[in-house]
N, CA and C atoms as a LAMMPS dump frame, in Angstrom:
ITEM: TIMESTEP
0
ITEM: NUMBER OF ATOMS
429
ITEM: BOX BOUNDS ff ff ff
-5.0000000000000000e+02 5.0000000000000000e+02
-5.0000000000000000e+02 5.0000000000000000e+02
-5.0000000000000000e+02 5.0000000000000000e+02
ITEM: ATOMS id mol type element x y z
1 1 1 N -389.995 -84.325 -116.573
2 1 2 C -389.684 -83.745 -117.861
3 1 3 C -388.634 -84.62 -118.53
4 2 1 N -388.868 -84.98 -119.752
5 2 2 C -387.897 -85.801 -120.472
6 2 3 C -386.833 -84.92 -121.081
7 3 1 N -385.749 -85.554 -121.483
8 3 2 C -384.654 -84.787 -122.09
9 3 3 C -385.104 -84.138 -123.396
10 4 1 N -385.925 -84.861 -124.151
11 4 2 C -386.396 -84.303 -125.422
12 4 3 C -387.192 -83.029 -125.187
13 5 1 N -388.089 -83.044 -124.19
14 5 2 C -388.87 -81.835 -123.952
15 5 3 C -387.983 -80.719 -123.419
16 6 1 N -386.948 -81.068 -122.678
17 6 2 C -386 -80.065 -122.203
18 6 3 C -385.28 -79.423 -123.379
19 7 1 N -384.877 -80.232 -124.342
20 7 2 C -384.236 -79.708 -125.557
21 7 3 C -385.208 -78.829 -126.337
22 8 1 N -386.461 -79.264 -126.413
23 8 2 C -387.477 -78.475 -127.108
24 8 3 C -387.693 -77.14 -126.406
25 9 1 N -387.718 -77.159 -125.074
26 9 2 C -387.892 -75.93 -124.307
27 9 3 C -386.74 -74.967 -124.563
28 10 1 N -385.523 -75.492 -124.58
29 10 2 C -384.342 -74.66 -124.831
30 10 3 C -384.391 -74.076 -126.243
31 11 1 N -384.795 -74.879 -127.198
32 11 2 C -384.907 -74.409 -128.58
33 11 3 C -385.962 -73.321 -128.683
34 12 1 N -387.095 -73.5 -128.017
35 12 2 C -388.156 -72.49 -128.042
36 12 3 C -387.679 -71.196 -127.391
37 13 1 N -386.955 -71.3 -126.275
38 13 2 C -386.448 -70.09 -125.614
39 13 3 C -385.488 -69.333 -126.53
40 14 1 N -384.595 -70.047 -127.196
41 14 2 C -383.661 -69.376 -128.119
42 14 3 C -384.409 -68.743 -129.285
43 15 1 N -385.393 -69.456 -129.809
44 15 2 C -386.179 -68.923 -130.921
45 15 3 C -386.969 -67.7 -130.473
46 16 1 N -387.557 -67.77 -129.295
47 16 2 C -388.304 -66.632 -128.758
48 16 3 C -387.374 -65.437 -128.605
49 17 1 N -386.211 -65.662 -128.049
50 17 2 C -385.238 -64.587 -127.862
51 17 3 C -384.864 -63.942 -129.203
52 18 1 N -384.653 -64.779 -130.209
53 18 2 C -384.281 -64.274 -131.531
54 18 3 C -385.42 -63.468 -132.155
55 19 1 N -386.639 -63.98 -132.075
56 19 2 C -387.796 -63.293 -132.664
57 19 3 C -388.046 -61.966 -131.953
58 20 1 N -388.111 -61.996 -130.63
59 20 2 C -388.454 -60.797 -129.858
60 20 3 C -387.376 -59.724 -130
61 21 1 N -386.119 -60.107 -129.889
62 21 2 C -385.051 -59.115 -130.038
63 21 3 C -384.952 -58.608 -131.467
64 22 1 N -385.262 -59.449 -132.431
65 22 2 C -385.299 -58.996 -133.825
66 22 3 C -386.361 -57.932 -134.04
67 23 1 N -387.515 -58.119 -133.434
68 23 2 C -388.58 -57.11 -133.522
69 23 3 C -388.128 -55.833 -132.823
70 24 1 N -387.558 -55.969 -131.635
71 24 2 C -387.133 -54.799 -130.865
72 24 3 C -386.09 -53.972 -131.602
73 25 1 N -385.265 -54.633 -132.416
74 25 2 C -384.193 -53.935 -133.12
75 25 3 C -384.558 -53.578 -134.559
76 26 1 N -385.814 -53.808 -134.927
77 26 2 C -386.262 -53.436 -136.265
78 26 3 C -385.765 -54.358 -137.358
79 27 1 N -385.296 -55.538 -136.998
80 27 2 C -384.816 -56.506 -137.984
81 27 3 C -385.924 -57.432 -138.451
82 28 1 N -387.058 -57.375 -137.78
83 28 2 C -388.208 -58.223 -138.074
84 28 3 C -389.444 -57.394 -137.749
85 29 1 N -390.504 -57.563 -138.489
86 29 2 C -391.721 -56.799 -138.214
87 29 3 C -392.519 -57.448 -137.089
88 30 1 N -393.327 -56.641 -136.44
89 30 2 C -394.222 -57.159 -135.421
90 30 3 C -395.16 -58.187 -136.038
91 31 1 N -395.617 -57.917 -137.241
92 31 2 C -396.551 -58.847 -137.907
93 31 3 C -395.906 -60.203 -138.158
94 32 1 N -394.625 -60.216 -138.528
95 32 2 C -393.921 -61.495 -138.71
96 32 3 C -393.828 -62.232 -137.382
97 33 1 N -393.561 -61.5 -136.315
98 33 2 C -393.5 -62.114 -134.99
99 33 3 C -394.851 -62.661 -134.558
100 34 1 N -395.905 -61.919 -134.836
101 34 2 C -397.255 -62.383 -134.494
102 34 3 C -397.585 -63.635 -135.306
103 35 1 N -397.169 -63.677 -136.554
104 35 2 C -397.39 -64.871 -137.371
105 35 3 C -396.702 -66.088 -136.771
106 36 1 N -395.458 -65.897 -136.338
107 36 2 C -394.716 -66.987 -135.684
108 36 3 C -395.451 -67.431 -134.413
109 37 1 N -395.814 -66.463 -133.57
110 37 2 C -396.48 -66.758 -132.305
111 37 3 C -397.812 -67.466 -132.538
112 38 1 N -398.568 -67.023 -133.516
113 38 2 C -399.883 -67.607 -133.803
114 38 3 C -399.783 -69.067 -134.222
115 39 1 N -398.646 -69.458 -134.771
116 39 2 C -398.445 -70.839 -135.196
117 39 3 C -398.112 -71.794 -134.058
118 40 1 N -397.917 -71.279 -132.863
119 40 2 C -397.609 -72.119 -131.709
120 40 3 C -398.892 -72.637 -131.076
121 41 1 N -398.805 -73.765 -130.415
122 41 2 C -399.943 -74.302 -129.679
123 41 3 C -400.193 -73.484 -128.417
124 42 1 N -401.355 -73.637 -127.796
125 42 2 C -401.709 -72.851 -126.613
126 42 3 C -400.695 -72.954 -125.469
127 43 1 N -400.185 -74.136 -125.189
128 43 2 C -399.225 -74.294 -124.09
129 43 3 C -397.921 -73.562 -124.415
130 44 1 N -397.466 -73.658 -125.649
131 44 2 C -396.244 -72.96 -126.054
132 44 3 C -396.457 -71.451 -126.039
133 45 1 N -397.643 -71.013 -126.435
134 45 2 C -397.93 -69.576 -126.381
135 45 3 C -397.816 -69.074 -124.941
136 46 1 N -398.327 -69.835 -123.991
137 46 2 C -398.228 -69.433 -122.591
138 46 3 C -396.766 -69.343 -122.159
139 47 1 N -395.957 -70.301 -122.575
140 47 2 C -394.528 -70.285 -122.242
141 47 3 C -393.85 -69.052 -122.822
142 48 1 N -394.175 -68.733 -124.062
143 48 2 C -393.582 -67.563 -124.711
144 48 3 C -394.019 -66.291 -123.992
145 49 1 N -395.284 -66.194 -123.63
146 49 2 C -395.759 -65.01 -122.909
147 49 3 C -395.021 -64.846 -121.586
148 50 1 N -394.788 -65.937 -120.881
149 50 2 C -394.034 -65.853 -119.627
150 50 3 C -392.608 -65.381 -119.891
151 51 1 N -391.994 -65.906 -120.935
152 51 2 C -390.621 -65.517 -121.245
153 51 3 C -390.531 -64.044 -121.642
154 52 1 N -391.434 -63.595 -122.495
155 52 2 C -391.393 -62.199 -122.944
156 52 3 C -391.727 -61.251 -121.787
157 53 1 N -392.609 -61.664 -120.889
158 53 2 C -392.872 -60.853 -119.702
159 53 3 C -391.594 -60.715 -118.878
160 54 1 N -390.813 -61.768 -118.817
161 54 2 C -389.52 -61.705 -118.129
162 54 3 C -388.578 -60.726 -118.797
163 55 1 N -388.57 -60.716 -120.124
164 55 2 C -387.731 -59.751 -120.855
165 55 3 C -388.157 -58.327 -120.505
166 56 1 N -389.472 -58.11 -120.468
167 56 2 C -389.988 -56.77 -120.164
168 56 3 C -389.581 -56.345 -118.756
169 57 1 N -389.654 -57.262 -117.816
170 57 2 C -389.249 -56.936 -116.443
171 57 3 C -387.756 -56.598 -116.401
172 58 1 N -386.941 -57.378 -117.111
173 58 2 C -385.497 -57.133 -117.131
174 58 3 C -385.158 -55.802 -117.79
175 59 1 N -386.004 -55.359 -118.701
176 59 2 C -385.773 -54.077 -119.385
177 59 3 C -386.228 -52.907 -118.517
178 60 1 N -386.797 -53.204 -117.362
179 60 2 C -387.248 -52.172 -116.421
180 60 3 C -388.196 -51.184 -117.096
181 61 1 N -389.31 -51.73 -117.637
182 61 2 C -390.257 -50.869 -118.328
183 61 3 C -390.812 -49.813 -117.387
184 62 1 N -391.08 -48.67 -117.954
185 62 2 C -391.683 -47.563 -117.217
186 62 3 C -393.13 -47.415 -117.679
187 63 1 N -393.889 -46.59 -116.974
188 63 2 C -395.266 -46.32 -117.386
189 63 3 C -395.284 -45.697 -118.783
190 64 1 N -394.31 -44.83 -119.063
191 64 2 C -394.229 -44.214 -120.392
192 64 3 C -393.931 -45.264 -121.459
193 65 1 N -393.058 -46.224 -121.14
194 65 2 C -392.774 -47.32 -122.078
195 65 3 C -394.056 -48.102 -122.356
196 66 1 N -394.834 -48.342 -121.298
197 66 2 C -396.079 -49.09 -121.446
198 66 3 C -397.043 -48.386 -122.381
199 67 1 N -397.219 -47.094 -122.166
200 67 2 C -398.154 -46.338 -123.025
201 67 3 C -397.653 -46.298 -124.469
202 68 1 N -396.37 -46.036 -124.666
203 68 2 C -395.814 -45.978 -126.028
204 68 3 C -395.878 -47.34 -126.703
205 69 1 N -395.626 -48.392 -125.936
206 69 2 C -395.683 -49.74 -126.497
207 69 3 C -397.088 -50.134 -126.911
208 70 1 N -398.075 -49.74 -126.117
209 70 2 C -399.466 -50.055 -126.468
210 70 3 C -399.821 -49.358 -127.783
211 71 1 N -399.434 -48.117 -127.928
212 71 2 C -399.691 -47.407 -129.194
213 71 3 C -399.007 -48.147 -130.343
214 72 1 N -397.76 -48.512 -130.139
215 72 2 C -396.989 -49.211 -131.176
216 72 3 C -397.605 -50.56 -131.534
217 73 1 N -398.231 -51.211 -130.555
218 73 2 C -398.789 -52.554 -130.765
219 73 3 C -400.032 -52.555 -131.647
220 74 1 N -400.732 -51.426 -131.703
221 74 2 C -401.983 -51.377 -132.457
222 74 3 C -403.165 -51.946 -131.686
223 75 1 N -402.955 -52.256 -130.426
224 75 2 C -404.007 -52.823 -129.578
225 75 3 C -404.754 -51.68 -128.897
226 76 1 N -406.062 -51.838 -128.748
227 76 2 C -406.85 -50.825 -128.054
228 76 3 C -406.33 -50.66 -126.631
229 77 1 N -406.227 -49.431 -126.144
230 77 2 C -405.726 -49.215 -124.786
231 77 3 C -406.619 -49.797 -123.697
232 78 1 N -407.85 -50.183 -124.054
233 78 2 C -408.763 -50.769 -123.075
234 78 3 C -408.7 -52.296 -123.044
235 79 1 N -407.927 -52.9 -123.941
236 79 2 C -407.784 -54.361 -123.946
237 79 3 C -407.051 -54.792 -122.67
238 80 1 N -407.404 -55.94 -122.143
239 80 2 C -406.809 -56.41 -120.888
240 80 3 C -405.279 -56.327 -120.869
241 81 1 N -404.563 -56.848 -121.874
242 81 2 C -403.101 -56.78 -121.818
243 81 3 C -402.576 -55.342 -121.796
244 82 1 N -403.243 -54.441 -122.503
245 82 2 C -402.823 -53.035 -122.519
246 82 3 C -403.014 -52.399 -121.148
247 83 1 N -404.128 -52.69 -120.528
248 83 2 C -404.393 -52.146 -119.187
249 83 3 C -403.375 -52.711 -118.199
250 84 1 N -403.098 -54.005 -118.294
251 84 2 C -402.169 -54.652 -117.364
252 84 3 C -400.771 -54.05 -117.441
253 85 1 N -400.284 -53.811 -118.637
254 85 2 C -398.905 -53.338 -118.794
255 85 3 C -398.773 -51.87 -118.4
256 86 1 N -399.869 -51.131 -118.453
257 86 2 C -399.818 -49.699 -118.115
258 86 3 C -400.092 -49.427 -116.645
259 87 1 N -400.36 -50.461 -115.864
260 87 2 C -400.584 -50.265 -114.425
261 87 3 C -399.263 -49.897 -113.757
262 88 1 N -399.359 -49.3 -112.598
263 88 2 C -398.152 -48.924 -111.871
264 88 3 C -398.16 -49.602 -110.515
265 89 1 N -397.401 -50.669 -110.327
266 89 2 C -396.473 -51.287 -111.28
267 89 3 C -397.229 -52.158 -112.277
268 90 1 N -396.572 -52.471 -113.411
269 90 2 C -397.223 -53.307 -114.425
270 90 3 C -397.565 -54.686 -113.874
271 91 1 N -398.605 -55.282 -114.42
272 91 2 C -398.98 -56.656 -114.081
273 91 3 C -398.448 -57.547 -115.205
274 92 1 N -397.908 -58.699 -114.833
275 92 2 C -397.269 -59.573 -115.817
276 92 3 C -397.943 -60.929 -115.975
277 93 1 N -399.156 -61.114 -115.559
278 93 2 C -399.823 -62.404 -115.632
279 93 3 C -400.436 -62.709 -116.989
280 94 1 N -399.741 -62.388 -118.05
281 94 2 C -400.292 -62.536 -119.397
282 94 3 C -400.587 -63.98 -119.769
283 95 1 N -399.762 -64.909 -119.299
284 95 2 C -399.981 -66.316 -119.633
285 95 3 C -401.272 -66.835 -119.019
286 96 1 N -401.781 -66.159 -117.994
287 96 2 C -403.025 -66.564 -117.352
288 96 3 C -404.274 -66.027 -118.027
289 97 1 N -404.086 -65.187 -119.023
290 97 2 C -405.243 -64.667 -119.757
291 97 3 C -405.869 -65.784 -120.587
292 98 1 N -407.143 -65.645 -120.947
293 98 2 C -407.773 -66.64 -121.82
294 98 3 C -407.009 -66.757 -123.145
295 99 1 N -406.996 -67.939 -123.714
296 99 2 C -406.257 -68.206 -124.946
297 99 3 C -406.609 -67.22 -126.063
298 100 1 N -407.846 -66.753 -126.087
299 100 2 C -408.269 -65.802 -127.111
300 100 3 C -407.581 -64.447 -127.005
301 101 1 N -406.915 -64.178 -125.886
302 101 2 C -406.205 -62.915 -125.697
303 101 3 C -404.685 -63.058 -125.819
304 102 1 N -404.207 -64.258 -126.094
305 102 2 C -402.757 -64.472 -126.148
306 102 3 C -402.071 -63.683 -127.258
307 103 1 N -402.655 -63.618 -128.432
308 103 2 C -402.012 -62.863 -129.524
309 103 3 C -401.969 -61.374 -129.166
310 104 1 N -403.05 -60.872 -128.6
311 104 2 C -403.081 -59.472 -128.177
312 104 3 C -402.018 -59.229 -127.101
313 105 1 N -401.901 -60.139 -126.163
314 105 2 C -400.897 -60.012 -125.101
315 105 3 C -399.49 -60.031 -125.695
316 106 1 N -399.246 -60.901 -126.668
317 106 2 C -397.928 -60.96 -127.313
318 106 3 C -397.616 -59.636 -128
319 107 1 N -398.583 -59.11 -128.743
320 107 2 C -398.382 -57.823 -129.429
321 107 3 C -397.983 -56.732 -128.428
322 108 1 N -398.71 -56.663 -127.323
323 108 2 C -398.455 -55.638 -126.315
324 108 3 C -397.087 -55.852 -125.669
325 109 1 N -396.828 -57.064 -125.213
326 109 2 C -395.565 -57.34 -124.524
327 109 3 C -394.355 -57.058 -125.403
328 110 1 N -394.387 -57.543 -126.621
329 110 2 C -393.24 -57.346 -127.519
330 110 3 C -393.074 -55.867 -127.836
331 111 1 N -394.156 -55.172 -128.044
332 111 2 C -394.075 -53.743 -128.369
333 111 3 C -393.546 -52.925 -127.202
334 112 1 N -394.006 -53.227 -126.007
335 112 2 C -393.522 -52.511 -124.829
336 112 3 C -392.054 -52.864 -124.575
337 113 1 N -391.711 -54.129 -124.729
338 113 2 C -390.311 -54.526 -124.589
339 113 3 C -389.452 -53.775 -125.602
340 114 1 N -389.919 -53.659 -126.836
341 114 2 C -389.139 -52.968 -127.876
342 114 3 C -388.881 -51.516 -127.483
343 115 1 N -389.876 -50.853 -126.949
344 115 2 C -389.709 -49.456 -126.522
345 115 3 C -388.682 -49.373 -125.392
346 116 1 N -388.847 -50.205 -124.367
347 116 2 C -387.944 -50.166 -123.211
348 116 3 C -386.53 -50.582 -123.589
349 117 1 N -386.413 -51.616 -124.414
350 117 2 C -385.091 -52.104 -124.796
351 117 3 C -384.361 -51.087 -125.665
352 118 1 N -385.095 -50.418 -126.543
353 118 2 C -384.487 -49.367 -127.368
354 118 3 C -383.967 -48.249 -126.468
355 119 1 N -384.78 -47.855 -125.5
356 119 2 C -384.346 -46.814 -124.56
357 119 3 C -383.069 -47.243 -123.854
358 120 1 N -383.022 -48.469 -123.397
359 120 2 C -381.842 -48.954 -122.67
360 120 3 C -380.622 -49.07 -123.588
361 121 1 N -380.832 -49.51 -124.844
362 121 2 C -379.698 -49.587 -125.781
363 121 3 C -379.139 -48.201 -126.072
364 122 1 N -379.996 -47.183 -126.052
365 122 2 C -379.559 -45.82 -126.352
366 122 3 C -378.997 -45.098 -125.132
367 123 1 N -379.19 -45.666 -123.945
368 123 2 C -378.677 -45.013 -122.729
369 123 3 C -377.655 -45.918 -122.046
370 124 1 N -378.114 -46.92 -121.33
371 124 2 C -377.247 -47.783 -120.54
372 124 3 C -376.177 -48.501 -121.364
373 125 1 N -376.528 -48.918 -122.565
374 125 2 C -375.615 -49.741 -123.359
375 125 3 C -374.952 -48.983 -124.51
376 126 1 N -375.211 -47.732 -124.634
377 126 2 C -374.697 -46.973 -125.778
378 126 3 C -373.167 -47.001 -125.822
379 127 1 N -372.644 -47.514 -126.932
380 127 2 C -371.211 -47.488 -127.176
381 127 3 C -370.387 -48.545 -126.465
382 128 1 N -370.923 -49.206 -125.47
383 128 2 C -370.125 -50.171 -124.717
384 128 3 C -370.94 -51.401 -124.336
385 129 1 N -371.769 -51.843 -125.223
386 129 2 C -372.669 -52.944 -124.903
387 129 3 C -372.038 -54.297 -125.238
388 130 1 N -372.043 -55.163 -124.277
389 130 2 C -371.535 -56.518 -124.491
390 130 3 C -372.674 -57.538 -124.536
391 131 1 N -373.916 -57.072 -124.461
392 131 2 C -375.057 -57.991 -124.521
393 131 3 C -375.205 -58.522 -125.943
394 132 1 N -375.068 -59.81 -126.111
395 132 2 C -375.169 -60.412 -127.446
396 132 3 C -376.516 -60.106 -128.089
397 133 1 N -377.587 -60.063 -127.277
398 133 2 C -378.92 -59.828 -127.83
399 133 3 C -379.116 -58.386 -128.285
400 134 1 N -378.222 -57.488 -127.93
401 134 2 C -378.295 -56.105 -128.404
402 134 3 C -377.473 -55.892 -129.671
403 135 1 N -376.822 -56.936 -130.127
404 135 2 C -375.947 -56.822 -131.288
405 135 3 C -376.262 -57.902 -132.317
406 136 1 N -377.532 -58.049 -132.629
407 136 2 C -377.932 -59.055 -133.599
408 136 3 C -377.513 -58.642 -135.003
409 137 1 N -377.098 -59.616 -135.804
410 137 2 C -376.783 -59.279 -137.2
411 137 3 C -378.078 -59.026 -137.975
412 138 1 N -377.99 -58.257 -139.033
413 138 2 C -379.169 -58.014 -139.87
414 138 3 C -379.703 -59.358 -140.326
415 139 1 N -381.014 -59.509 -140.281
416 139 2 C -381.645 -60.778 -140.641
417 139 3 C -382.795 -60.527 -141.601
418 140 1 N -383.292 -61.604 -142.141
419 140 2 C -384.465 -61.515 -143.004
420 140 3 C -385.707 -61.738 -142.163
421 141 1 N -386.848 -61.746 -142.788
422 141 2 C -388.121 -61.891 -142.077
423 141 3 C -388.433 -63.346 -141.713
424 142 1 N -387.438 -64.137 -141.421
425 142 2 C -387.678 -65.502 -140.989
426 142 3 C -388.162 -65.498 -139.554
427 143 1 N -388.943 -66.522 -139.161
428 143 2 C -389.386 -66.569 -137.762
429 143 3 C -388.288 -66.856 -136.793
């Protein structure tokens, strides 16, 4: 890996974090996030799916979060990513799905993460949160 690609990877991770947390906190729409994600190449989409799956795992999603997130995503509950996230325990191999399912997987993952992260911000972090990603400033619909 060259230094340039390492810098690019770091930039993509920060951008992904900003987009996903912005959606979770209602500072950005899911559609704006999907637009950003759709503009990435297939390899970058896989990287983003892996990263967002990591966010979902860290948020300790529950089966209820999975079901609520699928509804929020607008994805059919029978779509592969929806079925995967609602399993007990959830399956996180979204980056391994065919490229034609990556946008659907992103919608599901971000929506489920938003549900779980909101729950955690309202319980575990309520009033005493030091997580920088839980305290984003109001932003515009930029990617």
